[in-house]
C-alpha positions in Angstrom: 38.3 180.7 -129.7 37.6 183.4 -127.2 38.2 187.1 -128.2 38.1 189.9 -125.7 39.0 193.6 -125.9 40.8 195.3 -123.1 39.0 196.8 -120.1 39.7 200.6 -119.9 39.7 202.0 -116.4 38.7 205.6 -115.6 42.3 206.9 -115.3 43.2 205.6 -118.8 40.0 207.1 -120.3 40.7 210.5 -118.7 44.3 210.3 -120.0 43.0 209.8 -123.5 40.7 212.8 -123.2 43.6 214.9 -121.8 45.8 214.0 -124.8 42.9 214.8 -127.1 42.5 218.2 -125.5 46.2 219.0 -125.6 46.4 218.0 -129.3 43.3 220.2 -130.1 44.8 223.2 -128.3 48.2 222.8 -130.0 46.4 222.4 -133.4 44.3 225.5 -132.8 47.2 227.6 -131.6 49.4 226.5 -134.5 46.7 227.5 -137.0 46.3 231.0 -135.3 50.0 231.6 -135.6 50.1 230.2 -139.2 52.2 227.2 -138.2 49.6 224.7 -139.4 52.3 222.0 -140.0 53.1 221.8 -136.2 49.4 221.2 -135.5 49.3 218.6 -138.2 52.4 216.8 -136.8 50.9 216.7 -133.3 47.5 215.5 -134.6 49.1 212.7 -136.6 51.2 211.7 -133.6 48.0 211.5 -131.5 46.1 209.5 -134.1 49.0 207.0 -134.9 50.8 206.7 -131.5 48.4 207.5 -128.7 45.0 206.2 -130.0 45.9 202.6 -131.2 46.5 201.1 -127.7 43.1 202.5 -126.5 41.1 201.2 -129.5 43.1 198.2 -130.8 43.9 196.1 -127.7 42.6 192.6 -128.1 43.2 189.2 -126.6 42.4 186.0 -128.6 42.5 182.7 -126.9 42.8 179.7 -129.3 43.3 176.0 -128.7 47.1 176.2 -128.8 47.9 179.9 -128.1 46.9 183.3 -126.8 47.4 186.3 -129.1 47.9 189.7 -127.5 47.5 192.7 -129.7 48.0 196.3 -128.3 48.2 198.9 -131.0 51.1 197.9 -133.3 52.5 195.4 -130.7 51.6 191.8 -131.3 52.6 188.8 -129.1 51.6 185.2 -129.6 52.3 182.8 -126.7 51.8 179.0 -127.2 49.9 177.6 -124.3 52.5 174.9 -123.8 55.1 177.6 -123.0 53.1 179.2 -120.2 54.4 178.6 -116.7 51.8 180.4 -114.6 48.6 182.4 -114.9 47.3 184.4 -112.0 45.3 187.5 -111.1 47.4 190.4 -110.1 46.8 194.1 -109.4 49.7 196.2 -110.6 50.5 199.3 -112.6 53.5 198.1 -114.7 53.6 199.1 -118.3 52.0 196.3 -120.3 49.5 195.7 -123.1 46.5 196.4 -120.7 44.6 199.5 -119.8 43.5 198.6 -116.3 45.3 197.7 -113.0 43.2 194.5 -112.5 45.3 192.2 -114.7 46.1 188.6 -115.5 49.8 187.9 -115.1 51.2 185.5 -117.7 54.6 184.0 -117.1 55.9 182.1 -120.1 59.1 180.8 -121.8 60.3 182.7 -124.8 62.2 181.2 -127.8 65.4 181.3 -125.8 63.8 179.5 -122.9 64.0 182.6 -120.7 61.1 183.3 -118.4 59.1 186.4 -119.5 56.1 188.1 -117.9 53.3 190.0 -119.6 49.9 191.3 -118.3 46.5 191.5 -119.9 43.2 193.1 -118.7 40.3 191.6 -120.6 36.7 193.0 -120.5 35.1 189.9 -119.0 37.9 189.4 -116.5 36.6 186.4 -114.5 35.3 184.5 -117.5 38.4 185.0 -119.5 40.7 184.1 -116.5 38.7 180.9 -115.9 38.7 179.8 -119.6 42.3 180.8 -120.0 43.5 178.8 -116.9 41.4 175.8 -118.1 42.9 175.9 -121.6 46.5 176.0 -120.1 45.7 173.1 -117.8 44.2 171.1 -120.7 47.3 171.8 -122.8 49.6 170.7 -120.0 47.6 167.4 -119.6 47.8 166.8 -123.4 51.6 167.3 -123.3 51.9 164.9 -120.4 49.9 162.3 -122.1 52.0 162.6 -125.3 55.2 162.2 -123.2 53.7 159.1 -121.5 52.8 157.6 -124.9 56.4 158.3 -126.1 57.8 156.7 -122.9 55.6 153.6 -123.2 56.6 153.2 -126.8 60.3 153.4 -125.8 59.7 150.8 -123.1 57.9 148.5 -125.5 60.7 148.7 -128.0 63.3 148.1 -125.3 61.5 145.0 -124.0 61.3 143.7 -127.6 65.1 144.2 -128.1 65.8 142.5 -124.7 63.7 139.5 -125.8 65.6 139.2 -129.0 68.9 139.4 -127.2 67.8 136.6 -124.8 66.7 134.4 -127.7 70.1 134.8 -129.4 
């Protein structure tokens, strides 16, 4: 099991500080004008909506799956459903806080291709281990299919021998 938090780039960090300053200003102004409940609402929104992605973004790589957690969002992708893993620099909205990302293309429950992006702290290490885990899972799946096919061939040859004897 490999666990990594998200890498936060400078822009994301400054965005967090900007939201914090705006929330503080709104809270201070609302207290001055005796509208403390407005400041309370904005503070709670900041704490429960803006902060969780910055502090609670984790990626856990297990033997059979990768778990992606970004704030309240959680996604578990079985390694056998992954189609491709590659490094990509992009700025799409995803459970990652950096533009240097790992693109994961996978099949969902309806067998539709979906894409998600992650940006772990130890980027190169995580990418290498993740790609190795996906390749290992694909090899195991192929071996299982070969074993099933060989069992089917063996049972077919036994049936053919019995028919020839009859």
